[in-house]
Every structure is written in structure tokens, then in C-alpha cells.
A tleap script that builds the chain and sets N, CA, C and O, in Angstrom:
source leaprc.protein.ff14SB
mol = sequence {
  NMET LYS ASN LYS ILE ARG GLU LEU THR ASP
  ARG ASN LYS GLY ILE SER ASN ALA GLU GLN
  GLU ARG LYS TYR GLN GLU TYR VAL ARG GLY
  TRP VAL GLU TYR PHE ARG LEU ALA ASP MET
  LYS GLU PHE LEU LYS THR MET ASP LYS TRP
  ALA ARG ARG ARG ILE ARG ALA ILE TYR TRP
  LYS GLN TRP LYS ARG VAL ARG ALA ARG TYR
  ARG ILE LEU ARG LYS LEU LYS LEU GLU HIE
  TRP GLN ALA ILE LYS LEU ALA ASN SER ARG
  CYS GLY HIE TRP ARG MET ALA GLU MET LEU
  ASN THR VAL ILE THR LYS SER ILE ILE ALA
  ASN LEU GLY TYR THR SER MET LEU ASP TYR
  TYR LEU THR VAL CYS GLU CASN
}
set mol.1.N position { 104.032 9.657 105.915 }
set mol.1.CA position { 103.850 10.747 105.677 }
set mol.1.C position { 102.824 12.030 106.197 }
set mol.1.O position { 102.767 13.251 106.048 }
set mol.2.N position { 102.151 11.088 106.814 }
set mol.2.CA position { 100.508 12.647 107.615 }
set mol.2.C position { 101.500 12.879 109.170 }
set mol.2.O position { 101.525 14.003 109.672 }
set mol.3.N position { 102.150 11.898 109.720 }
set mol.3.CA position { 103.024 12.099 110.649 }
set mol.3.C position { 103.893 12.983 110.359 }
set mol.3.O position { 103.659 13.900 111.146 }
set mol.4.N position { 104.817 13.293 109.663 }
set mol.4.CA position { 105.642 13.964 109.623 }
set mol.4.C position { 104.910 15.601 108.730 }
set mol.4.O position { 105.553 16.644 108.844 }
set mol.5.N position { 103.665 15.588 107.967 }
set mol.5.CA position { 103.020 16.795 107.581 }
set mol.5.C position { 102.666 17.224 109.274 }
set mol.5.O position { 103.094 18.239 109.823 }
set mol.6.N position { 101.918 16.342 109.817 }
set mol.6.CA position { 101.596 17.003 111.386 }
set mol.6.C position { 102.513 17.361 112.011 }
set mol.6.O position { 102.223 18.041 112.995 }
set mol.7.N position { 103.730 17.140 111.800 }
set mol.7.CA position { 105.161 17.739 112.669 }
set mol.7.C position { 105.714 19.232 112.211 }
set mol.7.O position { 106.179 20.143 112.897 }
set mol.8.N position { 105.509 19.139 110.927 }
set mol.8.CA position { 106.137 20.496 110.228 }
set mol.8.C position { 104.828 21.130 110.102 }
set mol.8.O position { 104.998 21.958 109.208 }
set mol.9.N position { 103.663 21.201 110.480 }
set mol.9.CA position { 102.536 21.920 110.394 }
set mol.9.C position { 102.079 22.091 111.803 }
set mol.9.O position { 100.897 22.399 111.959 }
set mol.10.N position { 102.887 21.926 112.926 }
set mol.10.CA position { 102.474 21.994 114.194 }
set mol.10.C position { 101.999 23.709 114.760 }
set mol.10.O position { 102.653 24.736 114.578 }
set mol.11.N position { 100.674 23.568 115.469 }
set mol.11.CA position { 100.345 24.827 115.733 }
set mol.11.C position { 101.467 25.432 116.901 }
set mol.11.O position { 101.584 26.658 116.894 }
set mol.12.N position { 102.216 24.750 117.800 }
set mol.12.CA position { 102.223 24.921 118.676 }
set mol.12.C position { 104.195 24.979 118.641 }
set mol.12.O position { 104.858 24.831 119.668 }
set mol.13.N position { 104.776 25.206 117.339 }
set mol.13.CA position { 105.976 25.193 117.152 }
set mol.13.C position { 106.802 26.296 117.452 }
set mol.13.O position { 107.799 26.044 118.128 }
set mol.14.N position { 106.522 28.011 116.935 }
set mol.14.CA position { 107.129 28.983 117.418 }
set mol.14.C position { 107.889 29.321 116.459 }
set mol.14.O position { 108.819 30.089 116.701 }
set mol.15.N position { 107.670 28.813 115.093 }
set mol.15.CA position { 108.612 29.148 113.789 }
set mol.15.C position { 107.769 29.861 113.364 }
set mol.15.O position { 106.592 29.830 113.724 }
set mol.16.N position { 108.423 30.887 112.226 }
set mol.16.CA position { 108.022 31.526 111.388 }
set mol.16.C position { 107.245 31.059 109.720 }
set mol.16.O position { 107.686 30.431 108.758 }
set mol.17.N position { 106.061 31.656 109.971 }
set mol.17.CA position { 105.000 31.062 109.027 }
set mol.17.C position { 106.235 30.885 107.410 }
set mol.17.O position { 106.233 29.946 106.614 }
set mol.18.N position { 107.114 32.081 107.384 }
set mol.18.CA position { 108.109 31.551 106.340 }
set mol.18.C position { 108.756 30.746 106.440 }
set mol.18.O position { 109.056 30.254 105.352 }
set mol.19.N position { 109.329 30.139 107.546 }
set mol.19.CA position { 110.132 28.910 107.478 }
set mol.19.C position { 109.665 27.490 107.343 }
set mol.19.O position { 110.082 26.469 106.796 }
set mol.20.N position { 108.223 27.985 108.349 }
set mol.20.CA position { 107.176 26.368 108.030 }
set mol.20.C position { 107.167 25.958 106.664 }
set mol.20.O position { 107.378 24.847 106.177 }
set mol.21.N position { 106.807 27.350 105.986 }
set mol.21.CA position { 105.686 26.894 104.362 }
set mol.21.C position { 106.950 26.244 103.527 }
set mol.21.O position { 106.729 25.416 102.643 }
set mol.22.N position { 108.678 26.789 103.954 }
set mol.22.CA position { 109.695 26.409 103.143 }
set mol.22.C position { 109.747 24.909 103.569 }
set mol.22.O position { 109.893 24.115 102.640 }
set mol.23.N position { 109.650 24.403 104.818 }
set mol.23.CA position { 109.946 23.035 105.449 }
set mol.23.C position { 109.027 22.371 104.800 }
set mol.23.O position { 109.471 21.344 104.286 }
set mol.24.N position { 107.466 22.644 104.559 }
set mol.24.CA position { 106.407 21.804 104.106 }
set mol.24.C position { 106.869 21.313 102.756 }
set mol.24.O position { 106.856 20.171 102.294 }
set mol.25.N position { 107.387 22.745 102.102 }
set mol.25.CA position { 107.436 22.415 100.286 }
set mol.25.C position { 108.560 21.770 100.134 }
set mol.25.O position { 108.523 20.965 99.204 }
set mol.26.N position { 109.713 21.837 100.800 }
set mol.26.CA position { 110.532 21.277 100.778 }
set mol.26.C position { 110.497 19.222 100.859 }
set mol.26.O position { 111.058 18.329 100.224 }
set mol.27.N position { 109.470 19.279 102.050 }
set mol.27.CA position { 109.204 17.532 102.266 }
set mol.27.C position { 107.906 16.916 101.110 }
set mol.27.O position { 107.687 15.732 100.854 }
set mol.28.N position { 107.163 18.155 100.536 }
set mol.28.CA position { 106.171 17.664 99.767 }
set mol.28.C position { 106.637 17.209 98.090 }
set mol.28.O position { 106.141 16.419 97.287 }
set mol.29.N position { 108.070 18.315 98.020 }
set mol.29.CA position { 108.284 18.196 96.404 }
set mol.29.C position { 109.506 16.570 96.725 }
set mol.29.O position { 109.838 15.783 95.839 }
set mol.30.N position { 109.796 16.513 97.734 }
set mol.30.CA position { 110.821 15.231 98.060 }
set mol.30.C position { 110.148 14.316 98.132 }
set mol.30.O position { 110.580 13.377 97.464 }
set mol.31.N position { 109.099 14.092 98.732 }
set mol.31.CA position { 108.027 12.675 98.655 }
set mol.31.C position { 107.411 12.461 97.154 }
set mol.31.O position { 107.567 11.377 96.592 }
set mol.32.N position { 106.693 13.552 96.517 }
set mol.32.CA position { 106.479 13.511 95.238 }
set mol.32.C position { 107.198 12.984 94.229 }
set mol.32.O position { 106.741 12.336 93.287 }
set mol.33.N position { 108.577 13.326 94.470 }
set mol.33.CA position { 109.504 12.971 93.547 }
set mol.33.C position { 109.791 11.700 94.023 }
set mol.33.O position { 109.461 10.834 93.213 }
set mol.34.N position { 110.247 11.310 94.961 }
set mol.34.CA position { 110.319 10.264 95.411 }
set mol.34.C position { 109.021 8.551 95.131 }
set mol.34.O position { 109.295 7.395 94.807 }
set mol.35.N position { 108.030 9.054 95.374 }
set mol.35.CA position { 107.192 8.092 94.741 }
set mol.35.C position { 106.663 8.537 93.643 }
set mol.35.O position { 105.453 8.552 93.870 }
set mol.36.N position { 106.837 8.883 92.658 }
set mol.36.CA position { 106.400 9.246 91.186 }
set mol.36.C position { 106.300 8.738 90.712 }
set mol.36.O position { 105.220 9.150 90.289 }
set mol.37.N position { 106.522 7.708 90.048 }
set mol.37.CA position { 106.194 6.293 89.708 }
set mol.37.C position { 104.590 5.640 89.858 }
set mol.37.O position { 103.795 5.276 88.991 }
set mol.38.N position { 104.508 5.661 91.176 }
set mol.38.CA position { 103.071 5.342 92.292 }
set mol.38.C position { 102.018 5.884 91.141 }
set mol.38.O position { 102.443 6.794 90.430 }
set mol.39.N position { 100.766 5.435 90.916 }
set mol.39.CA position { 99.420 5.715 90.595 }
set mol.39.C position { 99.263 6.541 92.317 }
set mol.39.O position { 99.430 6.034 93.426 }
set mol.40.N position { 98.896 7.912 91.950 }
set mol.40.CA position { 98.586 8.230 93.600 }
set mol.40.C position { 97.755 9.209 93.941 }
set mol.40.O position { 97.795 9.775 95.034 }
set mol.41.N position { 96.562 9.591 92.584 }
set mol.41.CA position { 96.097 10.556 92.618 }
set mol.41.C position { 95.004 10.739 93.796 }
set mol.41.O position { 94.857 11.687 94.568 }
set mol.42.N position { 94.317 9.578 93.690 }
set mol.42.CA position { 93.190 10.106 94.506 }
set mol.42.C position { 93.938 9.852 96.342 }
set mol.42.O position { 93.235 10.260 97.267 }
set mol.43.N position { 95.169 9.260 96.646 }
set mol.43.CA position { 95.812 9.524 97.619 }
set mol.43.C position { 95.926 10.801 98.147 }
set mol.43.O position { 95.545 11.241 99.232 }
set mol.44.N position { 96.687 11.499 96.940 }
set mol.44.CA position { 97.095 13.060 97.141 }
set mol.44.C position { 96.026 13.769 97.258 }
set mol.44.O position { 96.111 14.873 97.797 }
set mol.45.N position { 94.998 13.371 96.860 }
set mol.45.CA position { 93.708 14.326 96.780 }
set mol.45.C position { 93.158 14.650 97.872 }
set mol.45.O position { 92.695 15.786 97.982 }
set mol.46.N position { 93.078 13.702 98.962 }
set mol.46.CA position { 92.944 13.133 99.966 }
set mol.46.C position { 93.959 14.263 100.954 }
set mol.46.O position { 93.635 15.274 101.577 }
set mol.47.N position { 94.912 13.780 100.824 }
set mol.47.CA position { 96.456 14.653 101.771 }
set mol.47.C position { 96.024 15.881 101.141 }
set mol.47.O position { 96.062 16.862 101.885 }
set mol.48.N position { 95.633 16.071 99.993 }
set mol.48.CA position { 95.739 17.628 100.081 }
set mol.48.C position { 94.675 18.492 100.767 }
set mol.48.O position { 94.737 19.643 101.200 }
set mol.49.N position { 93.655 17.570 100.737 }
set mol.49.CA position { 92.338 18.147 101.654 }
set mol.49.C position { 93.071 18.682 102.807 }
set mol.49.O position { 93.479 19.776 103.194 }
set mol.50.N position { 93.068 17.273 103.256 }
set mol.50.CA position { 93.249 17.153 105.066 }
set mol.50.C position { 94.869 18.269 105.630 }
set mol.50.O position { 95.200 18.750 106.714 }
set mol.51.N position { 95.657 18.283 103.888 }
set mol.51.CA position { 96.491 19.471 104.548 }
set mol.51.C position { 96.557 21.010 105.031 }
set mol.51.O position { 96.999 21.648 105.987 }
set mol.52.N position { 95.635 21.318 103.421 }
set mol.52.CA position { 94.782 22.779 103.479 }
set mol.52.C position { 93.647 23.002 104.769 }
set mol.52.O position { 93.214 24.143 104.930 }
set mol.53.N position { 93.316 22.231 105.406 }
set mol.53.CA position { 92.613 22.289 106.400 }
set mol.53.C position { 93.628 22.210 107.880 }
set mol.53.O position { 93.185 22.640 108.946 }
set mol.54.N position { 94.832 21.690 107.785 }
set mol.54.CA position { 95.750 22.005 108.851 }
set mol.54.C position { 96.177 23.234 108.734 }
set mol.54.O position { 95.964 23.899 109.748 }
set mol.55.N position { 96.746 23.836 107.808 }
set mol.55.CA position { 96.904 25.161 107.267 }
set mol.55.C position { 95.861 26.228 107.776 }
set mol.55.O position { 96.433 27.267 108.107 }
set mol.56.N position { 94.621 26.264 107.919 }
set mol.56.CA position { 93.902 26.640 107.995 }
set mol.56.C position { 93.709 26.840 109.433 }
set mol.56.O position { 93.500 27.984 109.837 }
set mol.57.N position { 93.770 25.540 110.515 }
set mol.57.CA position { 93.781 26.154 111.314 }
set mol.57.C position { 94.729 26.672 112.196 }
set mol.57.O position { 94.594 27.185 113.307 }
set mol.58.N position { 96.293 26.316 111.108 }
set mol.58.CA position { 96.949 26.974 111.427 }
set mol.58.C position { 96.971 28.427 112.065 }
set mol.58.O position { 97.336 28.868 113.155 }
set mol.59.N position { 96.405 29.002 110.875 }
set mol.59.CA position { 96.398 30.709 110.810 }
set mol.59.C position { 95.106 30.810 110.970 }
set mol.59.O position { 94.480 31.465 110.136 }
set mol.60.N position { 94.498 30.266 111.936 }
set mol.60.CA position { 93.200 30.677 112.674 }
set mol.60.C position { 93.674 30.936 114.021 }
set mol.60.O position { 93.418 31.921 114.714 }
set mol.61.N position { 94.502 29.791 114.348 }
set mol.61.CA position { 95.143 29.635 115.833 }
set mol.61.C position { 95.939 31.339 115.541 }
set mol.61.O position { 95.542 32.224 116.300 }
set mol.62.N position { 96.620 31.589 114.863 }
set mol.62.CA position { 97.281 33.045 114.705 }
set mol.62.C position { 96.651 33.908 115.174 }
set mol.62.O position { 96.954 34.555 116.177 }
set mol.63.N position { 95.356 34.070 114.271 }
set mol.63.CA position { 94.711 35.545 114.918 }
set mol.63.C position { 93.429 35.071 115.969 }
set mol.63.O position { 92.295 34.636 115.770 }
set mol.64.N position { 94.256 35.403 117.231 }
set mol.64.CA position { 94.252 35.027 118.141 }
set mol.64.C position { 92.568 35.773 118.972 }
set mol.64.O position { 91.777 35.102 119.636 }
set mol.65.N position { 92.452 37.055 118.699 }
set mol.65.CA position { 91.346 38.077 119.274 }
set mol.65.C position { 90.280 38.084 118.301 }
set mol.65.O position { 90.198 37.771 117.113 }
set mol.66.N position { 89.617 38.465 119.033 }
set mol.66.CA position { 88.403 38.220 117.666 }
set mol.66.C position { 88.206 39.600 117.038 }
set mol.66.O position { 87.409 39.532 116.103 }
set mol.67.N position { 88.757 41.033 117.292 }
set mol.67.CA position { 88.798 41.944 116.626 }
set mol.67.C position { 89.512 41.298 115.337 }
set mol.67.O position { 88.894 41.234 114.274 }
set mol.68.N position { 90.849 40.815 115.461 }
set mol.68.CA position { 92.029 40.817 114.458 }
set mol.68.C position { 91.279 39.204 113.284 }
set mol.68.O position { 91.571 39.155 112.089 }
set mol.69.N position { 90.685 38.488 113.716 }
set mol.69.CA position { 89.406 37.628 113.358 }
set mol.69.C position { 88.740 38.667 112.076 }
set mol.69.O position { 88.734 38.729 110.847 }
set mol.70.N position { 88.310 39.260 113.028 }
set mol.70.CA position { 87.395 39.853 112.079 }
set mol.70.C position { 87.837 40.643 110.951 }
set mol.70.O position { 87.372 40.449 109.828 }
set mol.71.N position { 88.730 41.545 111.196 }
set mol.71.CA position { 89.307 42.150 110.032 }
set mol.71.C position { 90.247 41.541 108.717 }
set mol.71.O position { 90.650 41.853 107.597 }
set mol.72.N position { 90.275 40.518 109.650 }
set mol.72.CA position { 90.832 39.687 108.412 }
set mol.72.C position { 89.693 39.007 107.550 }
set mol.72.O position { 89.752 38.842 106.331 }
set mol.73.N position { 88.954 38.746 108.134 }
set mol.73.CA position { 87.798 37.648 107.453 }
set mol.73.C position { 87.123 39.149 106.454 }
set mol.73.O position { 86.651 38.886 105.348 }
set mol.74.N position { 87.127 40.201 106.790 }
set mol.74.CA position { 86.167 41.115 106.028 }
set mol.74.C position { 87.413 41.362 105.324 }
set mol.74.O position { 86.967 41.919 104.321 }
set mol.75.N position { 88.817 41.321 105.148 }
set mol.75.CA position { 89.848 42.048 104.358 }
set mol.75.C position { 89.405 40.442 102.723 }
set mol.75.O position { 89.161 40.553 101.522 }
set mol.76.N position { 89.517 39.306 103.597 }
set mol.76.CA position { 88.978 38.273 102.552 }
set mol.76.C position { 87.716 38.175 101.960 }
set mol.76.O position { 87.257 37.090 101.603 }
set mol.77.N position { 86.994 39.471 101.804 }
set mol.77.CA position { 86.042 39.855 101.312 }
set mol.77.C position { 84.407 38.818 101.417 }
set mol.77.O position { 83.556 38.523 100.578 }
set mol.78.N position { 84.604 38.476 103.118 }
set mol.78.CA position { 83.171 38.420 103.796 }
set mol.78.C position { 82.405 39.580 104.155 }
set mol.78.O position { 82.815 40.700 104.459 }
set mol.79.N position { 80.763 38.974 104.042 }
set mol.79.CA position { 80.142 40.277 104.196 }
set mol.79.C position { 80.295 40.284 105.762 }
set mol.79.O position { 81.125 39.534 106.275 }
set mol.80.N position { 79.578 41.048 106.473 }
set mol.80.CA position { 79.455 41.774 107.577 }
set mol.80.C position { 79.359 40.679 108.596 }
set mol.80.O position { 80.189 40.238 109.391 }
set mol.81.N position { 77.546 40.222 108.233 }
set mol.81.CA position { 77.426 39.395 109.773 }
set mol.81.C position { 78.114 38.402 109.448 }
set mol.81.O position { 78.572 37.880 110.465 }
set mol.82.N position { 78.444 37.830 108.438 }
set mol.82.CA position { 79.356 36.435 108.603 }
set mol.82.C position { 80.533 36.642 109.366 }
set mol.82.O position { 80.866 35.946 110.325 }
set mol.83.N position { 81.293 37.836 108.818 }
set mol.83.CA position { 82.523 37.522 109.166 }
set mol.83.C position { 82.197 38.255 111.135 }
set mol.83.O position { 83.239 38.355 111.782 }
set mol.84.N position { 81.381 38.519 111.600 }
set mol.84.CA position { 80.894 38.209 113.009 }
set mol.84.C position { 80.437 36.979 113.395 }
set mol.84.O position { 80.620 36.497 114.513 }
set mol.85.N position { 79.831 36.450 112.472 }
set mol.85.CA position { 79.524 35.073 113.290 }
set mol.85.C position { 80.409 34.456 113.244 }
set mol.85.O position { 80.302 33.675 114.189 }
set mol.86.N position { 81.678 34.183 112.509 }
set mol.86.CA position { 82.950 33.385 112.168 }
set mol.86.C position { 83.902 33.817 113.099 }
set mol.86.O position { 84.682 32.942 113.475 }
set mol.87.N position { 84.040 34.942 113.571 }
set mol.87.CA position { 85.318 35.581 114.559 }
set mol.87.C position { 84.529 35.326 115.786 }
set mol.87.O position { 85.269 34.701 116.546 }
set mol.88.N position { 83.434 35.509 116.304 }
set mol.88.CA position { 83.041 35.455 117.650 }
set mol.88.C position { 82.966 33.565 118.053 }
set mol.88.O position { 82.875 33.125 119.199 }
set mol.89.N position { 83.023 32.866 117.009 }
set mol.89.CA position { 82.504 31.304 117.269 }
set mol.89.C position { 83.462 30.639 118.504 }
set mol.89.O position { 84.579 30.982 118.892 }
set mol.90.N position { 82.974 30.044 118.754 }
set mol.90.CA position { 83.742 29.514 120.009 }
set mol.90.C position { 83.993 27.699 119.947 }
set mol.90.O position { 84.133 26.913 120.884 }
set mol.91.N position { 83.977 27.435 118.379 }
set mol.91.CA position { 84.165 26.216 118.258 }
set mol.91.C position { 85.818 26.271 118.139 }
set mol.91.O position { 86.472 27.244 117.765 }
set mol.92.N position { 86.256 25.156 118.494 }
set mol.92.CA position { 87.900 24.769 118.208 }
set mol.92.C position { 88.787 25.262 116.603 }
set mol.92.O position { 88.323 25.679 115.543 }
set mol.93.N position { 89.911 25.042 116.944 }
set mol.93.CA position { 91.174 25.344 115.803 }
set mol.93.C position { 90.690 24.448 114.512 }
set mol.93.O position { 90.725 24.944 113.386 }
set mol.94.N position { 90.209 23.023 114.747 }
set mol.94.CA position { 90.593 21.903 113.427 }
set mol.94.C position { 88.877 22.713 112.671 }
set mol.94.O position { 88.611 23.151 111.552 }
set mol.95.N position { 87.980 22.575 114.086 }
set mol.95.CA position { 86.148 22.796 113.516 }
set mol.95.C position { 86.085 24.020 112.664 }
set mol.95.O position { 85.465 23.983 111.600 }
set mol.96.N position { 86.767 25.240 113.121 }
set mol.96.CA position { 86.910 26.786 112.266 }
set mol.96.C position { 87.808 26.195 111.059 }
set mol.96.O position { 87.206 26.415 110.008 }
set mol.97.N position { 88.723 25.694 110.886 }
set mol.97.CA position { 89.371 25.077 109.613 }
set mol.97.C position { 88.421 24.498 108.794 }
set mol.97.O position { 88.490 24.849 107.616 }
set mol.98.N position { 87.413 23.581 109.132 }
set mol.98.CA position { 86.468 23.142 108.450 }
set mol.98.C position { 85.718 24.459 107.571 }
set mol.98.O position { 85.611 24.652 106.360 }
set mol.99.N position { 85.236 25.300 108.830 }
set mol.99.CA position { 84.173 26.245 108.566 }
set mol.99.C position { 84.517 27.420 107.431 }
set mol.99.O position { 83.694 27.985 106.710 }
set mol.100.N position { 85.846 27.615 107.468 }
set mol.100.CA position { 86.913 28.535 106.726 }
set mol.100.C position { 87.424 27.925 105.217 }
set mol.100.O position { 88.218 28.480 104.457 }
set mol.101.N position { 86.768 26.679 105.019 }
set mol.101.CA position { 87.250 26.178 103.665 }
set mol.101.C position { 86.479 27.023 102.294 }
set mol.101.O position { 86.831 26.913 101.119 }
set mol.102.N position { 85.535 27.733 102.730 }
set mol.102.CA position { 84.965 28.829 101.947 }
set mol.102.C position { 85.424 30.187 101.313 }
set mol.102.O position { 85.168 30.844 100.304 }
set mol.103.N position { 86.397 30.292 102.646 }
set mol.103.CA position { 86.652 31.947 103.002 }
set mol.103.C position { 88.328 31.747 102.171 }
set mol.103.O position { 88.576 32.257 101.078 }
set mol.104.N position { 89.449 30.804 103.068 }
set mol.104.CA position { 90.722 30.488 102.891 }
set mol.104.C position { 90.933 29.243 101.400 }
set mol.104.O position { 91.425 28.135 101.613 }
set mol.105.N position { 90.545 29.605 100.189 }
set mol.105.CA position { 90.250 28.906 99.560 }
set mol.105.C position { 91.477 28.525 98.900 }
set mol.105.O position { 92.445 29.260 99.095 }
set mol.106.N position { 91.674 27.142 97.882 }
set mol.106.CA position { 93.020 26.622 97.366 }
set mol.106.C position { 94.184 27.631 97.084 }
set mol.106.O position { 95.356 27.589 97.458 }
set mol.107.N position { 93.459 28.640 96.239 }
set mol.107.CA position { 94.251 29.636 95.508 }
set mol.107.C position { 94.931 30.635 96.755 }
set mol.107.O position { 96.044 31.104 96.519 }
set mol.108.N position { 94.369 30.914 97.879 }
set mol.108.CA position { 94.795 31.563 98.258 }
set mol.108.C position { 96.074 30.992 99.613 }
set mol.108.O position { 96.912 31.659 100.220 }
set mol.109.N position { 95.868 30.100 99.660 }
set mol.109.CA position { 96.919 28.839 100.185 }
set mol.109.C position { 97.795 28.766 99.156 }
set mol.109.O position { 98.761 29.474 99.442 }
set mol.110.N position { 97.933 28.244 98.075 }
set mol.110.CA position { 98.775 28.604 96.946 }
set mol.110.C position { 99.847 29.906 97.199 }
set mol.110.O position { 101.068 30.031 97.290 }
set mol.111.N position { 98.688 30.774 97.255 }
set mol.111.CA position { 99.748 32.180 97.351 }
set mol.111.C position { 100.401 32.377 98.142 }
set mol.111.O position { 101.408 33.075 98.028 }
set mol.112.N position { 99.906 31.641 99.524 }
set mol.112.CA position { 100.823 31.861 100.577 }
set mol.112.C position { 102.103 31.177 100.506 }
set mol.112.O position { 103.064 31.639 101.121 }
set mol.113.N position { 102.195 30.210 99.871 }
set mol.113.CA position { 103.580 29.481 99.996 }
set mol.113.C position { 103.604 28.145 99.889 }
set mol.113.O position { 104.666 27.583 99.620 }
set mol.114.N position { 102.128 27.245 100.134 }
set mol.114.CA position { 101.810 26.305 100.180 }
set mol.114.C position { 101.703 24.989 98.875 }
set mol.114.O position { 100.490 24.804 98.772 }
set mol.115.N position { 102.162 24.381 98.237 }
set mol.115.CA position { 102.180 23.553 97.220 }
set mol.115.C position { 101.156 22.558 97.469 }
set mol.115.O position { 100.908 22.035 98.556 }
set mol.116.N position { 100.602 22.352 96.387 }
set mol.116.CA position { 99.553 21.681 96.382 }
set mol.116.C position { 100.470 20.216 96.288 }
set mol.116.O position { 101.594 20.317 95.794 }
set mol.117.N position { 99.993 18.828 96.767 }
set mol.117.CA position { 100.739 18.132 96.241 }
set mol.117.C position { 100.422 17.649 95.205 }
set mol.117.O position { 101.268 17.525 94.319 }
set mol.118.N position { 98.939 17.184 94.994 }
set mol.118.CA position { 98.233 16.646 93.527 }
set mol.118.C position { 98.902 17.619 92.351 }
set mol.118.O position { 99.205 17.209 91.231 }
set mol.119.N position { 99.055 18.838 92.771 }
set mol.119.CA position { 99.176 19.703 91.424 }
set mol.119.C position { 101.022 19.522 91.085 }
set mol.119.O position { 101.595 19.463 89.998 }
set mol.120.N position { 101.430 19.484 92.099 }
set mol.120.CA position { 103.231 19.171 91.955 }
set mol.120.C position { 103.038 17.611 91.292 }
set mol.120.O position { 103.802 17.355 90.361 }
set mol.121.N position { 102.083 16.563 91.696 }
set mol.121.CA position { 102.524 15.112 91.179 }
set mol.121.C position { 102.381 15.335 89.885 }
set mol.121.O position { 103.246 14.935 89.105 }
set mol.122.N position { 101.058 16.135 89.363 }
set mol.122.CA position { 100.570 15.524 88.494 }
set mol.122.C position { 101.554 16.491 87.285 }
set mol.122.O position { 101.417 16.146 86.111 }
set mol.123.N position { 102.668 17.855 87.634 }
set mol.123.CA position { 103.190 18.547 86.461 }
set mol.123.C position { 104.451 17.395 86.785 }
set mol.123.O position { 104.458 16.843 85.685 }
set mol.124.N position { 105.334 16.804 87.449 }
set mol.124.CA position { 106.442 16.362 87.698 }
set mol.124.C position { 105.761 14.852 86.593 }
set mol.124.O position { 106.324 14.611 85.525 }
set mol.125.N position { 104.705 14.107 87.005 }
set mol.125.CA position { 104.369 13.316 86.074 }
set mol.125.C position { 104.149 13.092 84.298 }
set mol.125.O position { 104.329 12.156 83.519 }
set mol.126.N position { 103.701 14.400 84.193 }
set mol.126.CA position { 103.877 15.490 82.383 }
set mol.126.C position { 104.954 15.118 82.391 }
set mol.126.O position { 104.953 14.000 81.877 }
set mol.127.N position { 106.352 15.527 82.811 }
set mol.127.CA position { 107.809 15.636 81.978 }
set mol.127.C position { 108.223 14.623 82.693 }
set mol.127.O position { 109.358 14.175 82.529 }
savepdb mol mol.pdb
quit
């Protein structure tokens, strides 16, 4: 599963965000539907955390310039000094994805179209 999500969330693929979201959702829904009888809440919780970090890394890489990063971070309601500090950071994509955990929250990622594996699993198991 992890390798397939790595393929789907590859930062160098050159496909649109909408296409990437669609493929990700199809895979997650299919995987959860197939394994819904298993008890995997803790596994899906850790996979969700890891997948959200990958998604944050994708978006950080797309914001190539410092000016664009600053503008978007300000739109996400970050203070001026914090936005400058993050936008000018020289850390890599994976490390910055961890730092953006408080800025790009679960709800923002859900609004982007990425389904939470755990939430989907819980809705499938209830029915």
C-alpha cells in the first residue's frame, strides 16, 4: 500500500492536482473496501499521518518561489514573521511538510479532495 501511495503522490510526475486527487481517492476507497473486515484503525491512523505529510510536500514543491510561498502562507492566516520564516527556509520538501503540519491542517487537505483513510474506514465499518 505504501509503495502504491508513493507512486500516486510522486512529486515529479507532471500530472494535474485534480487527476492526482482522483487516483488517490480511487485507490484509498478500493483498498479500504477490500480490507474493511480487518481491524486496522491504528494502521490507518499512521498511514493517514504519513500520506498527509506527502501531500503537504507535493504542494510545497509546487510553490517554487519564495514570493509564492509567502503569499500562500499569508492566505492561510499565518502571521507575517512566521510566513517569512517558513517561505525563506532552506529545508527540503519532506522536512517542510512536517513544519507545515499546523498550517495545512487535516481539514484543508480534506477540502483539497484527499479522503482520510481512517475516516472512510470508519464510515464503511458503521454501515
